N, C-alpha and C positions, 0 to 999 in steps of 0.2 A: 439552496441546499441541494436540489436535484442535480445541479451542475457539478457539485463536488462529488456526489455519489457516482455520477457518470464518469467523472475523471478517475475516481478510485477503480471503477470497473475496467476502464481502459488500461490503467497501470497494471492491474492484476492480470488482465488478458495478455499484455506484453510479456509477462513473466510466466505464462502458461497456466495460470489459475483461472478456473471458470465457475465462480460461485453463482448460484441461482439469483441471489440478490445480495446487496451489501448491507450488513447490519452494523451500523456505526454506533455501537454502545460501549466501546472500550473493552469488550471481552474477546477472547480467542474463539475464532470460528474456523472449523475445518471445512475444506471444500474440495471438489474434484479438480483434476488437472486435464489438460488437453489430451495427453497420452493415455490417461486412465480415468475416463469419465464416470466409471462406476465405483471408484474408490475415493478416498479422501486423503490424498497425498499432498495436499496444500493447506495452508492456513493463513489467516490474516487477522489483524486487530486494527480497527478503524475508529478514529475520534473525530468528531466534528467541532470540538472546542477550538478556540483561536489559539494558535494556528491549527488548522485541521491536519491530521497526520494519519499515515497508513504504514503499517509494517506487514510484510508478507514473507512466506517461506514456501518454497517448492522442494519437497524432500526428494523428488525424482532427480532433479538437476543440482541439488545443493545450492540453489539460488535463494538468497534472502536479502532484504534491504528495507529501506524506509523511503517514504515520499512525504514531503511537507508542502502544503498548498500555499504557504506564505513565501514570497520571494525574499531572500536574504540580501540585504544591501551589501554591495561590494565595498570593502574597506580600502582606503588609500594606504600606501606604505607607511605614512606617518601615523595613521590610526592603528595600523597593525603593530608598530614598534611601541606605541604607548601601551 
């Protein structure tokens, strides 16, 4: 579990968010950003259920997205057409 929280921390850092700690309870958490460390211009929601997921938003850069810790299998063209 610590590896997942570390991964989430790294993903958020890549997008300019700097939370003190990752609270993976499925609730929205506001956090500072690199450019404004005294404000809360970022947010994230983290889940550790299977598959572990993370959503983030940096309102300074309008960057938001999701991260899923589970690798998704690559489907063949036949599987895609089915």
